[in-house]
C-alpha positions in Angstrom: -38.3 -16.0 -39.7 -38.7 -13.2 -37.3 -40.9 -10.1 -37.8 -38.4 -7.2 -37.2 -39.2 -3.5 -37.1 -36.4 -1.1 -38.2 -36.6 2.6 -37.5 -33.8 4.8 -38.9 -32.4 3.8 -42.3 -29.4 6.1 -42.8 -25.8 5.4 -43.5 -25.7 2.7 -40.8 -29.3 1.6 -40.5 -29.9 0.7 -44.2 -27.1 -1.8 -44.5 -27.8 -3.3 -41.1 -31.5 -3.8 -42.2 -30.3 -5.3 -45.5 -28.2 -7.9 -43.6 -31.3 -8.8 -41.5 -33.3 -9.2 -44.7 -30.6 -11.3 -46.3 -30.9 -13.5 -43.2 -34.4 -14.3 -44.2 -36.4 -12.0 -41.8 -39.5 -10.0 -42.5 -38.9 -6.2 -42.1 -41.2 -3.4 -41.2 -39.6 -0.1 -41.9 -40.0 3.5 -40.9 -37.8 6.5 -41.6 -38.2 10.3 -42.0 -37.2 9.7 -45.6 -38.3 7.0 -48.0 -36.7 3.7 -47.1 -34.2 2.3 -49.7 -35.9 0.8 -52.7 -33.7 -2.3 -52.4 -35.3 -3.2 -49.1 -38.8 -2.7 -50.4 -38.0 -4.7 -53.5 -36.8 -7.4 -51.2 -40.1 -7.7 -49.5 -39.9 -5.1 -46.6 -43.1 -3.3 -45.6 -43.1 0.5 -45.2 -45.0 1.8 -42.2 -46.3 5.3 -41.6 -45.2 5.5 -38.0 -43.2 3.9 -35.2 -46.4 2.8 -33.6 -47.4 0.9 -36.7 -43.9 -0.7 -36.7 -44.4 -1.8 -33.1 -47.8 -3.2 -33.8 -46.6 -5.4 -36.7 -43.1 -6.5 -35.5 -42.0 -8.6 -32.5 -38.6 -7.0 -32.2 -38.2 -3.3 -32.9 -34.8 -1.9 -33.7 -34.1 1.9 -33.5 -31.0 3.3 -35.3 -31.1 7.1 -35.2 -28.5 9.9 -34.5 -29.0 11.2 -31.0 -30.8 11.0 -27.7 -33.7 13.3 -28.6 -34.3 11.3 -31.8 -34.5 8.1 -29.8 -36.9 9.7 -27.3 -39.1 10.9 -30.2 -39.0 7.6 -32.0 -40.1 5.8 -28.8 -42.4 8.1 -27.1 -43.9 10.7 -29.5 -47.6 10.6 -30.1 -47.2 8.0 -32.9 -44.0 6.5 -31.4 -43.1 2.9 -30.8 -44.5 2.8 -27.3 -48.0 3.5 -28.6 -47.9 0.3 -30.6 -46.3 -2.1 -28.1 -48.0 -5.1 -26.6 -46.7 -7.3 -23.8 -43.7 -9.5 -24.6 -42.1 -7.5 -27.4 -38.5 -6.3 -27.4 -37.2 -2.8 -28.2 -33.5 -2.6 -29.2 -31.9 0.8 -29.4 -28.7 0.5 -31.5 -28.1 4.3 -31.6 -25.3 5.9 -29.6 -26.9 8.0 -26.9 -26.9 9.1 -23.3 -26.5 6.2 -20.8 -28.5 8.1 -18.3 -31.4 8.7 -20.7 -31.2 5.1 -21.8 -32.0 3.9 -18.3 -35.0 6.1 -18.2 -36.2 4.8 -21.6 -35.8 1.2 -20.5 -37.9 1.7 -17.4 -40.7 3.2 -19.5 -40.6 0.3 -22.0 -40.4 -2.3 -19.1 -43.5 -0.7 -17.6 -45.4 -1.7 -20.8 -44.4 -5.4 -20.0 -41.8 -5.3 -22.8 -38.0 -5.8 -22.7 -35.4 -3.2 -23.7 -31.8 -3.6 -24.9 -29.3 -0.8 -25.6 -27.0 -2.1 -28.2 -24.8 0.6 -29.8 -22.4 -0.4 -32.5 -18.9 0.4 -33.6 -17.4 -0.2 -37.1 -18.9 2.5 -39.2 -20.5 2.2 -42.6 -17.8 -0.4 -43.6 -18.7 -2.6 -40.7 -22.4 -2.2 -41.2 -22.1 -3.3 -44.9 -19.8 -6.2 -44.0 -21.9 -7.3 -41.0 -18.7 -7.1 -38.9 -19.9 -4.5 -36.4 -18.9 -4.6 -32.7 -22.1 -4.6 -30.7 -22.1 -3.6 -27.0 -25.3 -4.6 -25.2 -27.0 -3.6 -22.0 -30.1 -5.4 -20.7 -31.4 -8.7 -19.5 -29.7 -12.0 -20.5 -33.1 -13.3 -21.6 -33.7 -10.5 -24.0 -30.1 -10.7 -25.2 -30.4 -14.4 -26.0 -33.6 -13.8 -27.9 -32.0 -11.1 -30.1 -28.5 -12.6 -30.4 -29.3 -14.4 -33.7 -30.2 -11.0 -35.2 -27.0 -9.4 -33.8 -25.0 -12.2 -35.4 -26.4 -11.1 -38.8 -25.1 -7.6 -38.2 -21.9 -8.0 -36.3 -19.0 -10.2 -35.2 -17.9 -9.1 -31.7 -21.1 -9.1 -29.6 -20.9 -8.7 -25.9 -23.6 -8.5 -23.2 -21.8 -6.0 -20.9 -24.4 -5.6 -18.2 -27.7 -4.0 -17.4 -29.5 -1.2 -19.3 -27.2 1.7 -19.9 -24.0 -0.3 -19.8 -24.0 -0.8 -23.5 -24.2 2.9 -24.0 -21.5 3.5 -21.4 -19.2 1.1 -23.3 -19.9 2.9 -26.6 -18.9 6.2 -25.0 -15.7 4.6 -23.8 -15.1 3.3 -27.3 -15.6 6.8 -28.8 -13.1 8.2 -26.4 -10.5 5.7 -27.5 -11.2 6.2 -31.2 -11.1 10.0 -31.0 -7.8 10.1 -29.2 -6.3 7.5 -31.6 -7.4 9.5 -34.6 -5.7 12.5 -33.2 -2.5 10.5 -32.4 -2.4 9.2 -36.0 -3.0 12.7 -37.3 -0.2 14.2 -35.3 2.3 11.4 -36.2 1.6 11.6 -39.9 1.6 15.4 -39.9 5.0 15.4 -38.1 6.4 12.9 -40.6 5.1 14.8 -43.6 6.4 18.2 -42.4 9.8 16.6 -41.8 9.9 15.6 -45.4 9.1 11.9 -45.2 6.4 10.2 -47.4 3.4 9.9 -45.1 2.1 6.9 -47.1 5.4 5.0 -46.6 5.6 6.1 -42.9 2.1 4.7 -42.3 3.1 1.5 -44.1 6.2 1.1 -41.9 4.3 1.8 -38.7 1.6 -0.8 -39.6 4.3 -3.5 -38.9 5.2 -2.2 -35.5 3.8 -1.6 -32.0 2.0 1.5 -33.2 -0.2 -0.5 -35.6 -3.9 -0.1 -35.1 -7.2 -0.2 -36.9 -7.2 3.6 -36.8 -3.8 3.9 -38.4 -4.8 1.3 -41.0 -8.2 2.8 -42.1 -8.2 6.5 -41.0 -4.4 6.9 -41.6 -5.1 5.9 -45.2 -7.9 8.4 -45.4 -5.6 11.2 -44.2 -3.0 10.3 -46.8 -5.4 9.9 -49.7 -7.6 12.8 -48.5 -10.8 10.7 -48.7 -13.0 12.3 -46.1 -16.4 11.3 -47.5 -18.3 10.3 -44.3 -18.4 6.8 -42.9 -19.0 8.4 -39.5 -19.4 12.2 -39.4 -17.5 14.6 -37.2 -20.8 16.0 -35.9 -21.8 12.5 -34.6 -18.4 12.0 -32.9 -18.8 15.5 -31.4 -22.1 14.3 -30.0 -20.5 11.2 -28.5 -17.6 13.1 -26.9 -20.1 15.5 -25.4 -21.8 12.5 -23.8 -18.4 11.5 -22.4 -17.7 15.0 -21.0 -21.3 15.3 -19.5 -20.8 11.9 -17.9 -17.4 12.9 -16.6 -18.9 15.9 -14.9 -21.7 13.9 -13.4 -19.2 11.2 -12.1 -16.6 13.7 -10.9 -13.8 12.5 -13.1 -11.4 14.4 -15.4 -11.0 13.5 -19.1 -8.5 16.2 -20.2 -7.5 14.6 -23.5 -11.1 13.9 -24.4 -11.9 17.6 -23.9 -8.9 18.6 -26.0 -10.0 16.4 -28.9 -13.6 17.7 -28.6 -12.2 21.2 -29.1 -10.4 20.1 -32.2 -13.6 18.7 -33.6 -15.3 22.0 -32.7 -12.6 23.7 -34.8 -13.3 21.4 -37.7 -17.1 22.1 -37.4 -16.4 25.9 -37.2 -14.6 25.5 -40.6 -17.4 23.8 -42.3 -16.3 20.2 -41.8 -18.9 18.8 -39.5 -20.3 16.6 -42.3 -16.9 15.0 -43.1 -15.7 11.7 -41.9 -14.1 11.9 -38.4 -10.7 11.1 -39.9 -10.9 14.7 -41.1 -10.1 15.6 -37.5 -6.6 15.9 -38.8 -7.6 19.1 -40.6 -7.7 21.0 -37.3 -4.0 20.3 -36.6 -3.1 20.8 -40.2 -4.7 24.3 -40.1 -2.8 25.2 -36.9 0.4 23.9 -38.5 -0.2 25.5 -42.0 0.7 22.1 -43.5 -1.3 19.2 -44.9 -0.3 15.6 -44.4 -0.7 15.0 -48.2 -2.1 16.6 -51.3 -5.3 15.3 -52.9 
């Protein structure tokens, strides 16, 4: 049984922590809100700060929304860094800036501790099912130590390279996901406006070369109009912003990523930033004055 700290118990963090607890590990929890009662009832200990989590746990996992939140969780006055002692491992499973990640890793390494950036893909469904894809940057030694914990949360787990490479991989993932959501939205909107049943069109396409996980899951959301968040538009906006900032720094052009970011901006401007990112289809629907399907 490992002593695991978990900071950030939202839509993704709570089920991830639950899977670690189900695997027999002792949890030390901290969140801006009260941690889920189910975790506490299962034996988890609630801590008053990240520093307390770091003092009591050997491996500290952070799962919060954005780069500033990770920085605060790690380096604020009562942050994780204040409670670390030599030999502990910090694992950031948030999706944040690869450049900032490298800086965070250096600060944690300077405390004689190891650092892994290990962002995930799979959304709330994957978090609950322990089927997340986990993209890891850091040392092989730290990865091998934490791998049994990753196995309790995910299925496709890859050590990509050094610190920052996990976050770079996640940004690449989010580019692909965003562009595929938009492709599915345009295809289903076209079919619907032409008079075809979008549900049957989706079913037919699932058997051909256009089949994808996005068509399967998010295409169904578009048809059934179920936009309750598994992964919010505002979070995907943040990830595409990281992609575009990185593109500028690297001197590369990502024209389609920029286009989809603008469509997400349009959704946010119309009050949809808290909806699931499959609701990206709403931007094109508004421009076309036609919905893929009726609720």
